[in-house]
ZAVODREN-795044 format. One line per 3 residues: number of its first residue (from 1); their letters; for each residue x, y, z of C-alpha. Coordinates in pm, whole numbers, plus 50000, padded with zeros to 5 digits. Layout:
N
NUM = a = X/Y/Z | ...
# end
This chain:
714
1 = xxx = 51190/43931/47902 | 51297/44295/47878 | 51123/44548/47661
4 = xxx = 51434/44573/47440 | 51417/44199/47369 | 51046/44228/47295
7 = xxx = 51109/44503/47043 | 51391/44310/46879 | 51166/44006/46841
10 = xxx = 50912/44198/46629 | 50928/44152/46252 | 51109/44422/46061
13 = xxx = 50875/44699/45962 | 50618/44614/46229 | 50633/44950/46401
16 = xxx = 50566/45157/46084 | 50272/44931/45997 | 50120/44986/46342
19 = xxx = 50160/45367/46312 | 49995/45363/45970 | 49704/45159/46110
22 = xxx = 49658/45410/46396 | 49657/45704/46152 | 49399/45535/45931
25 = xxx = 49176/45456/46232 | 49184/45817/46350 | 49121/45947/45999
28 = xxx = 48807/45734/45964 | 48668/45814/46311 | 48335/46000/46316
31 = xxx = 48411/46206/46632 | 48548/46556/46561 | 48910/46623/46631
34 = xxx = 48916/46889/46906 | 49230/47097/46903 | 49313/47235/47247
37 = xxx = 49328/47598/47135 | 49068/47621/46858 | 48826/47331/46923
40 = xxx = 48738/47330/46554 | 48434/47115/46502 | 48403/47021/46870
43 = xxx = 48056/46996/47023 | 47949/47268/47263 | 47825/47221/47616
46 = xxx = 47462/47113/47621 | 47368/47355/47901 | 47487/47714/47930
49 = xxx = 47720/47694/47629 | 47831/48060/47654 | 48102/48178/47893
52 = xxx = 48128/48545/47982 | 48498/48622/48029 | 48698/48916/48159
55 = xxx = 49020/48924/47958 | 49337/49041/48121 | 49376/49359/47916
58 = xxx = 49419/49653/48151 | 49308/49917/47902 | 48999/50121/47967
61 = xxx = 48832/50088/47626 | 48834/49708/47673 | 48696/49722/48028
64 = xxx = 48403/49492/47953 | 48310/49124/47933 | 48350/48911/47620
67 = xxx = 48149/48600/47531 | 48312/48270/47433 | 48177/47928/47341
70 = xxx = 48225/47645/47591 | 48337/47314/47433 | 48172/47007/47578
73 = xxx = 48507/46873/47699 | 48551/47185/47917 | 48195/47188/48049
76 = xxx = 48278/47048/48393 | 48584/47265/48458 | 48462/47591/48305
79 = xxx = 48282/47721/48613 | 48243/48083/48727 | 48553/48219/48897
82 = xxx = 48817/47997/48732 | 49117/48116/48533 | 49093/48053/48159
85 = xxx = 49293/48114/47842 | 49118/48255/47540 | 49198/48373/47189
88 = xxx = 49168/48750/47160 | 49206/48999/46876 | 49120/48782/46575
91 = xxx = 48844/49007/46443 | 48528/48886/46271 | 48679/48773/45940
94 = xxx = 48847/48447/46035 | 48539/48228/46091 | 48530/47855/46014
97 = xxx = 48230/47629/46065 | 48057/47897/46268 | 48354/47944/46503
100 = xxx = 48587/48241/46522 | 48955/48142/46510 | 49289/48311/46536
103 = xxx = 49413/48582/46768 | 49664/48565/47048 | 49624/48364/47366
106 = xxx = 49552/48573/47674 | 49460/48506/48035 | 49118/48581/48175
109 = xxx = 48858/48499/48438 | 48533/48321/48366 | 48264/48544/48516
112 = xxx = 47944/48350/48442 | 47787/48084/48220 | 47492/48183/48001
115 = xxx = 47242/48010/47778 | 47294/48254/47492 | 47508/48550/47398
118 = xxx = 47415/48910/47333 | 47672/48910/47055 | 47519/48818/46719
121 = xxx = 47835/48706/46542 | 48042/48389/46569 | 48204/48314/46903
124 = xxx = 48552/48188/46963 | 48583/47890/47195 | 48760/47885/47527
127 = xxx = 49116/47768/47464 | 49141/47583/47794 | 49080/47613/48165
130 = xxx = 49404/47698/48344 | 49282/47559/48673 | 48948/47436/48805
133 = xxx = 49005/47631/49129 | 48744/47913/49148 | 48952/48210/49266
136 = xxx = 48714/48496/49177 | 48396/48488/49382 | 48095/48721/49348
139 = xxx = 48190/48934/49649 | 48548/48988/49531 | 48423/49068/49181
142 = xxx = 48175/49326/49312 | 48442/49484/49533 | 48691/49501/49245
145 = xxx = 48434/49665/49020 | 48355/49925/49288 | 48725/50002/49332
148 = xxx = 48777/50032/48955 | 48489/50277/48925 | 48603/50485/49222
151 = xxx = 48957/50526/49092 | 48875/50560/48719 | 49053/50234/48642
154 = xxx = 48987/49904/48472 | 48854/49592/48639 | 49141/49386/48498
157 = xxx = 49396/49611/48668 | 49220/49578/49002 | 49205/49199/48972
160 = xxx = 49579/49197/48909 | 49610/49341/49261 | 49330/49136/49417
163 = xxx = 49410/48782/49295 | 49767/48658/49345 | 49949/48471/49068
166 = xxx = 49874/48101/49048 | 50112/47847/49195 | 50033/47493/49085
169 = xxx = 50211/47319/49371 | 50028/47526/49634 | 49698/47476/49453
172 = xxx = 49734/47098/49447 | 49763/47073/49825 | 49439/47061/50027
175 = xxx = 49374/47324/50290 | 49320/47219/50652 | 48976/47176/50801
178 = xxx = 48838/47493/50962 | 48848/47516/51341 | 48540/47597/51551
181 = xxx = 48496/47958/51670 | 48712/48048/51972 | 48564/48182/52296
184 = xxx = 48522/48556/52333 | 48841/48712/52476 | 48871/48928/52784
187 = xxx = 48910/49302/52738 | 49275/49303/52849 | 49443/49635/52775
190 = xxx = 49123/49756/52603 | 49016/49845/52958 | 49233/50155/52925
193 = xxx = 48984/50296/52673 | 48644/50411/52797 | 48456/50245/52510
196 = xxx = 48706/49962/52455 | 48524/49677/52635 | 48192/49780/52476
199 = xxx = 48357/49769/52132 | 48478/49413/52191 | 48136/49304/52320
202 = xxx = 47969/49444/52009 | 48206/49244/51788 | 48149/48925/51987
205 = xxx = 47771/48968/51962 | 47777/48995/51582 | 47728/49370/51556
208 = xxx = 47911/49604/51316 | 48053/49904/51505 | 48270/50157/51322
211 = xxx = 48547/50324/51520 | 48846/50554/51471 | 49089/50434/51736
214 = xxx = 49362/50665/51867 | 49590/50410/52029 | 49789/50488/52340
217 = xxx = 50168/50489/52299 | 50341/50171/52396 | 50372/49809/52282
220 = xxx = 50011/49696/52341 | 49845/49776/52010 | 49919/49436/51841
223 = xxx = 49756/49256/52134 | 49457/49490/52119 | 49409/49422/51748
226 = xxx = 49437/49048/51817 | 49162/49068/52080 | 48935/49254/51838
229 = xxx = 48994/48978/51582 | 48928/48708/51843 | 48600/48874/51943
232 = xxx = 48491/48879/51579 | 48580/48511/51531 | 48383/48427/51844
235 = xxx = 48070/48553/51667 | 48128/48306/51381 | 48250/48572/51138
238 = xxx = 48582/48651/50974 | 48827/48938/51026 | 49081/49121/50810
241 = xxx = 49369/49338/50936 | 49595/49541/50704 | 49919/49696/50832
244 = xxx = 50176/49906/50643 | 50481/49678/50647 | 50608/49330/50716
247 = xxx = 50750/49420/51057 | 50409/49535/51181 | 50249/49228/51024
250 = xxx = 50494/49008/51216 | 50400/49173/51546 | 50027/49127/51485
253 = xxx = 50090/48771/51363 | 50267/48686/51689 | 49988/48847/51891
256 = xxx = 49720/48653/51702 | 49906/48327/51761 | 49926/48408/52131
259 = xxx = 49558/48500/52162 | 49401/48249/51918 | 49654/47970/51895
262 = xxx = 49798/47828/51575 | 49593/47752/51264 | 49325/48019/51299
265 = xxx = 49471/48299/51088 | 49672/48356/50771 | 49965/48590/50713
268 = xxx = 49968/48753/50368 | 50288/48946/50299 | 50526/48967/50006
271 = xxx = 50807/48835/50226 | 50634/48497/50247 | 50724/48405/49887
274 = xxx = 50481/48325/49604 | 50407/47962/49696 | 50346/48014/50067
277 = xxx = 50149/48332/50013 | 49924/48167/49753 | 49874/47867/49981
280 = xxx = 49769/48097/50264 | 49542/48291/50028 | 49376/47968/49911
283 = xxx = 49317/47865/50272 | 49131/48194/50320 | 48927/48155/50002
286 = xxx = 48838/47795/50082 | 48720/47896/50430 | 48987/47705/50621
289 = xxx = 49086/48017/50815 | 48864/48313/50896 | 49123/48572/51004
292 = xxx = 49386/48747/50790 | 49667/48988/50870 | 49879/49125/50590
295 = xxx = 50020/49419/50404 | 49859/49627/50128 | 49748/49353/49887
298 = xxx = 49565/49177/50170 | 49292/49443/50151 | 49127/49224/49884
301 = xxx = 49159/48896/50080 | 48842/48686/50019 | 48751/48632/50386
304 = xxx = 48424/48440/50426 | 48146/48604/50629 | 48356/48913/50688
307 = xxx = 48272/49072/51023 | 48561/49316/51079 | 48803/49513/50862
310 = xxx = 49086/49696/51036 | 49369/49915/50911 | 49662/50028/51123
313 = xxx = 49844/50359/51059 | 49643/50466/50755 | 49868/50768/50698
316 = xxx = 50161/50551/50594 | 50238/50589/50223 | 50271/50209/50193
319 = xxx = 49891/50183/50211 | 49861/50355/49871 | 49929/50116/49584
322 = xxx = 50183/50221/49322 | 50008/50024/49046 | 49705/50139/48850
325 = xxx = 49447/50239/48950 | 49637/50328/49273 | 49379/50230/49538
328 = xxx = 49428/50317/49905 | 49375/50055/50175 | 49159/50284/50388
331 = xxx = 48918/50359/50104 | 48895/49995/49996 | 48819/49880/50349
334 = xxx = 48557/50152/50380 | 48392/50009/50070 | 48406/49659/50217
337 = xxx = 48256/49778/50546 | 47974/49961/50368 | 47891/49690/50114
340 = xxx = 47939/49395/50349 | 47786/49565/50654 | 48075/49465/50874
343 = xxx = 48264/49640/51153 | 48537/49892/51073 | 48840/49983/51285
346 = xxx = 49089/50250/51181 | 49373/50264/51432 | 49704/50436/51492
349 = xxx = 49899/50638/51743 | 49832/50937/51518 | 49509/51061/51356
352 = xxx = 49492/51148/50987 | 49266/51418/50847 | 49065/51148/50668
355 = xxx = 49010/50969/50999 | 48895/51293/51159 | 48651/51342/50872
358 = xxx = 48500/50996/50933 | 48428/51098/51291 | 48312/51447/51196
361 = xxx = 48062/51307/50946 | 47927/51053/51194 | 48029/50755/50978
364 = xxx = 48250/50628/51263 | 48275/50696/51635 | 48592/50793/51825
367 = xxx = 48768/50535/52041 | 49012/50717/52272 | 49158/50697/52621
370 = xxx = 49118/50972/52880 | 49400/51210/52974 | 49487/51016/53288
373 = xxx = 49565/50700/53090 | 49755/50910/52836 | 49976/51064/53106
376 = xxx = 50066/50714/53224 | 50154/50578/52879 | 50316/50877/52703
379 = xxx = 50677/50987/52755 | 50784/51338/52856 | 50824/51561/52548
382 = xxx = 51082/51843/52552 | 51161/52085/52269 | 51468/52273/52148
385 = xxx = 51393/52571/51924 | 51601/52814/51720 | 51654/53043/52019
388 = xxx = 51809/52769/52228 | 52020/52650/51936 | 52156/53003/51877
391 = xxx = 52266/53034/52241 | 52400/52678/52264 | 52769/52650/52179
394 = xxx = 52751/52271/52166 | 52476/52288/51905 | 52678/52517/51680
397 = xxx = 52985/52297/51705 | 52829/51951/51686 | 52471/52012/51562
400 = xxx = 52319/51850/51872 | 52205/52079/52155 | 52320/52034/52513
403 = xxx = 51976/51911/52620 | 52001/51631/52366 | 52346/51526/52487
406 = xxx = 52226/51524/52848 | 51916/51322/52756 | 52132/51065/52579
409 = xxx = 52364/51033/52878 | 52076/50988/53121 | 51895/50742/52896
412 = xxx = 52198/50522/52839 | 52214/50449/53210 | 51895/50240/53188
415 = xxx = 51851/50125/52829 | 51878/50200/52457 | 51827/50549/52312
418 = xxx = 51661/50613/51977 | 51781/50889/51743 | 51549/50969/51452
421 = xxx = 51713/51139/51153 | 51496/51262/50862 | 51695/51073/50603
424 = xxx = 51973/50822/50549 | 52317/50895/50409 | 52591/51139/50505
427 = xxx = 52541/51512/50437 | 52283/51530/50159 | 52195/51903/50151
430 = xxx = 52375/52217/50268 | 52259/52562/50377 | 52402/52890/50500
433 = xxx = 52508/52860/50863 | 52386/53213/50943 | 52045/53242/50770
436 = xxx = 51976/52880/50656 | 51927/52983/50295 | 51968/52663/50087
439 = xxx = 52302/52642/49909 | 52246/52623/49534 | 52460/52589/49224
442 = xxx = 52543/52913/49037 | 52498/52741/48701 | 52171/52545/48729
445 = xxx = 52035/52639/49075 | 52058/52277/49183 | 52125/52188/49549
448 = xxx = 52485/52161/49665 | 52605/51856/49852 | 52924/51721/50005
451 = xxx = 52911/51343/49965 | 53269/51293/50086 | 53254/51569/50353
454 = xxx = 53517/51770/50161 | 53430/51888/49809 | 53114/52077/49718
457 = xxx = 52929/51947/49413 | 52596/52019/49247 | 52350/51734/49282
460 = xxx = 52195/51815/48941 | 52474/51911/48701 | 52773/51773/48894
463 = xxx = 52983/52092/48871 | 53225/52158/49156 | 53179/52472/49368
466 = xxx = 53499/52625/49507 | 53396/52978/49614 | 53043/52959/49745
469 = xxx = 52881/53247/49934 | 52522/53301/50046 | 52319/53515/49805
472 = xxx = 52091/53625/50089 | 52333/53741/50360 | 52680/53711/50205
475 = xxx = 52814/53456/50457 | 53049/53185/50336 | 53005/52915/50601
478 = xxx = 52784/52613/50538 | 52595/52375/50762 | 52418/52051/50685
481 = xxx = 52047/52109/50638 | 51967/51750/50725 | 52255/51533/50837
484 = xxx = 52193/51171/50744 | 52185/50863/50962 | 52543/50753/50887
487 = xxx = 52694/51093/50975 | 52486/51115/51293 | 52597/50766/51394
490 = xxx = 52962/50870/51351 | 52915/51182/51564 | 52742/50991/51842
493 = xxx = 52998/50711/51825 | 53280/50961/51885 | 53090/51122/52173
496 = xxx = 53006/50789/52340 | 53292/50556/52245 | 53197/50286/52496
499 = xxx = 52839/50252/52369 | 52744/50042/52063 | 52579/50237/51781
502 = xxx = 52326/50065/51554 | 52170/50209/51239 | 51838/50121/51079
505 = xxx = 51735/50254/50739 | 51623/50162/50392 | 51923/49944/50313
508 = xxx = 51915/49757/50644 | 51612/49776/50875 | 51632/49627/51221
511 = xxx = 51324/49457/51360 | 51416/49488/51727 | 51702/49571/51962
514 = xxx = 51774/49425/52309 | 51709/49611/52632 | 52073/49711/52687
517 = xxx = 52240/50052/52660 | 52295/50137/52293 | 52242/50420/52046
520 = xxx = 51997/50336/51767 | 52009/50582/51474 | 51713/50538/51242
523 = xxx = 51533/50709/50957 | 51156/50769/50997 | 50957/50450/50963
526 = xxx = 51256/50221/51017 | 51269/50244/51397 | 51319/49900/51553
529 = xxx = 51121/49798/51859 | 51320/49794/52181 | 51250/49519/52432
532 = xxx = 51105/49702/52729 | 51093/50031/52537 | 51356/50298/52472
535 = xxx = 51481/50499/52766 | 51486/50816/52556 | 51459/50942/52199
538 = xxx = 51595/51234/51998 | 51394/51366/51702 | 51642/51568/51498
541 = xxx = 51587/51832/51228 | 51214/51851/51294 | 51187/52179/51104
544 = xxx = 51298/52004/50785 | 51011/51756/50806 | 50750/52026/50873
547 = xxx = 50889/52255/50602 | 50840/52017/50310 | 50636/52173/50024
550 = xxx = 50341/51940/50068 | 49986/51975/50193 | 50039/51685/50433
553 = xxx = 50379/51798/50565 | 50260/51884/50916 | 50038/51578/50942
556 = xxx = 50314/51349/50816 | 50574/51499/51051 | 50346/51449/51351
559 = xxx = 50277/51090/51243 | 50649/51015/51221 | 50717/51173/51559
562 = xxx = 50434/50998/51743 | 50537/50663/51591 | 50893/50706/51724
565 = xxx = 50785/50848/52060 | 50541/50558/52108 | 50842/50326/52132
568 = xxx = 50973/50516/52437 | 50884/50420/52792 | 50616/50615/52972
571 = xxx = 50692/50926/53172 | 50653/50742/53501 | 50932/50505/53393
574 = xxx = 51159/50797/53303 | 51098/50800/52927 | 51195/51131/52763
577 = xxx = 51174/51257/52405 | 51363/51564/52283 | 51252/51717/51953
580 = xxx = 51474/51970/51777 | 51212/52198/51620 | 51053/52535/51678
583 = xxx = 50811/52492/51973 | 50552/52727/51820 | 50490/52502/51520
586 = xxx = 50147/52341/51532 | 50267/51978/51488 | 50528/52031/51762
589 = xxx = 50264/52164/51997 | 50040/51867/51917 | 50328/51631/52002
592 = xxx = 50401/51809/52332 | 50033/51780/52434 | 50008/51437/52266
595 = xxx = 49692/51554/52088 | 49697/51416/51731 | 49317/51425/51717
598 = xxx = 49306/51798/51788 | 49571/51858/51522 | 49375/51655/51266
601 = xxx = 49049/51836/51344 | 49212/52176/51300 | 49370/52067/50973
604 = xxx = 49031/51941/50858 | 48866/52274/50938 | 49129/52467/50741
607 = xxx = 49104/52234/50443 | 48727/52275/50447 | 48772/52652/50415
610 = xxx = 49018/52612/50127 | 48834/52328/49952 | 49124/52084/49982
613 = xxx = 49094/51706/50022 | 48949/51516/50193 | 48666/51768/50211
616 = xxx = 48669/51788/49832 | 48746/51512/49584 | 49049/51566/49366
619 = xxx = 49220/51396/49074 | 49564/51451/48925 | 49617/51434/48548
622 = xxx = 49979/51433/48431 | 50135/51413/48086 | 50319/51597/47808
625 = xxx = 50179/51951/47767 | 50008/51889/47430 | 49858/51558/47536
628 = xxx = 49737/51702/47866 | 49572/52000/47697 | 49396/51772/47447
631 = xxx = 49276/51542/47725 | 49131/51826/47932 | 48958/51971/47627
634 = xxx = 48797/51638/47540 | 48692/51535/47892 | 48329/51610/47975
637 = xxx = 48390/51709/48334 | 48107/51776/48580 | 47984/52138/48570
640 = xxx = 48110/52199/48923 | 48462/52073/48845 | 48746/52320/48892
643 = xxx = 49071/52285/48695 | 49385/52396/48880 | 49683/52443/48651
646 = xxx = 49844/52300/48447 | 50182/52356/48613 | 50518/52187/48554
649 = xxx = 50528/51844/48718 | 50826/51745/48935 | 51098/51580/48733
652 = xxx = 51227/51232/48800 | 51579/51252/48937 | 51836/51039/48753
655 = xxx = 51916/50719/48937 | 51588/50713/49130 | 51321/50456/49037
658 = xxx = 51044/50611/48834 | 50694/50578/48974 | 50411/50499/48729
661 = xxx = 50263/50850/48732 | 50593/51036/48690 | 50757/51163/48373
664 = xxx = 51044/50966/48219 | 51390/51097/48297 | 51471/51393/48074
667 = xxx = 51111/51474/47977 | 50909/51775/48093 | 50550/51698/48187
670 = xxx = 50274/51909/48329 | 50012/51836/48591 | 49657/51958/48635
673 = xxx = 49448/51909/48946 | 49074/51859/48906 | 48863/51941/49210
676 = xxx = 48494/51876/49274 | 48280/51927/49586 | 48161/51634/49801
679 = xxx = 47914/51411/49624 | 48062/51463/49278 | 48359/51229/49307
682 = xxx = 48188/50945/49121 | 48093/51178/48834 | 48451/51305/48810
685 = xxx = 48595/50952/48805 | 48344/50844/48538 | 48426/51145/48319
688 = xxx = 48800/51083/48344 | 48757/50714/48271 | 48542/50784/47965
691 = xxx = 48788/51039/47828 | 49083/50809/47883 | 48903/50515/47721
694 = xxx = 48821/50723/47413 | 49182/50838/47395 | 49314/50482/47411
697 = xxx = 49065/50362/47152 | 49194/50625/46908 | 49550/50507/46971
700 = xxx = 49696/50841/47075 | 50064/50790/47143 | 50147/51032/47424
703 = xxx = 50058/50896/47768 | 49831/51071/48016 | 49838/50948/48376
706 = xxx = 49529/50974/48597 | 49532/50939/48973 | 49216/50989/49177
709 = xxx = 49269/51111/49534 | 49648/51146/49504 | 49840/51135/49829
712 = xxx = 50094/51396/49720 | 49947/51711/49567 | 50220/51956/49677
# end
């Protein structure tokens, strides 16, 4: 008999009578009715009835733990490290039967269970446990607290970066069983470095060496990182590798699969998607895999028994997070190496000033190849300066010197040729052809541009310019200061009509190109890898990269050049790089000698004389003038702190995404730099955090942005 027939056979009015009986039974029951979000009248857990919770409120004056009552029904699930939902903001007035009620629901993490609370008033109960999966362990909590204190931020903000969003489907699936440790790998291409085999042996034997690794140019660095990870796994410990972008992560991922086999490492990148990334992250937290490679957020990956932390190309801006409190991968991994007593490897084809300081202070040891190995791996570097450009008719007519054209022709006989252009686009900025004075608008002094290669317009006010002349020398002919990738591709395509021209930039980045003759025009950082290496490379407009008004301009230019030149075949295979820049410039000389370490050491010595980072610790405070002045007056800075400024902060250009520390479009903000000597960085961060917390507690409306150790200080 069907259910419909059963229902039709019941006497009329039977269903209402049954509902009334159920209501009466529930009304007379002695057990309390526990509501999921208030638990009014519900019994508390018999043991450890107090839960200490970190609420997800990223404001500094609430950067503390709050106590909540644990209902008996949640006793089993409410364990340290799980995600919970709690009522917050009710105040102390709405108390019923000894329980605080009201307030809005908010996410949080359960930090610990306690027998009693330090708070003397009534406690609100946990609303519910979001998931019984413990995602916040003691080590990750301690690391997040250390990062929050170092960068004058809140613990909740750091945990937003450290713990990925929950995905129920990924969480419901079990992680695979962990595999036994692999055998120790052979040294492989680490033999090219004098201390390379010894470094691998130390990792395999469970030691914790710290090294700053200046990698040789060429395609071997992913394999070398994979062997370092394999040596660490062989000792029964875990390893973590952080790279700047998804393309680099893919290369290391492939190398790890080749060296270790499948199932021994996790890939944590944003490109994986939320479900897959959370599933991989859970496999790491559960101990199923002991090795991780990923981009910036992977610096917090909860690897069990961590034995090695490694960062590749620490000078890349992608390693600095754009969300508060703006931590840098290098600094976070240094904290993990110091607190966890594990090995540390900072690698790259270039050497940053911070890396040189680690070696100078003795915190890490250098890991370099000798000059003989460098001569084998590095391409031939040739320069074209202003003198050659002035005498070169081809350069005046087509912007590329004769040496560059000849290098392209020779390179195309045996493979692809890379052309690095400082920016994408067509002809973004113009200058006087005679003296290179920037062309500016007569009305607002904004830069002139020719987006359609015909009409001159101001990039700021949009006015047309019909009769421009140079205010410095009186000439009336213009040249492109920095010709973009699309314009360069057109010029090269006309010069070499039988050769395919590929472009790689922000809108479309190529991962790799085949080993066939082709011209590859790329912006810095978007250079694809060529199978077998590029036959040659052109580095155009080098003076524009060095001349940027930034403390790190020379260091950043050298990093971009070495990254591109490292993709070119070695000199013995005919690889040649031509850089269009003044040969006397220090970064150009460092590239010609392939000596990034010497360049970094000299930069470090000069910054030590001037008191610039990383020798000193510095913080940037930005905001409206009145708010900034009030903040600086209220902050109890260390006695040795030096205030530089305030000065007008750079404005956000219309149409460009606004970064968190920048002023809104149309507003004028100011910036002050706070500098303290070594050893006072913690005191400076604590003072800024205290002042900002007091400001937020008072509810001051105007924002003030704090950034400790900013990457861009002008």
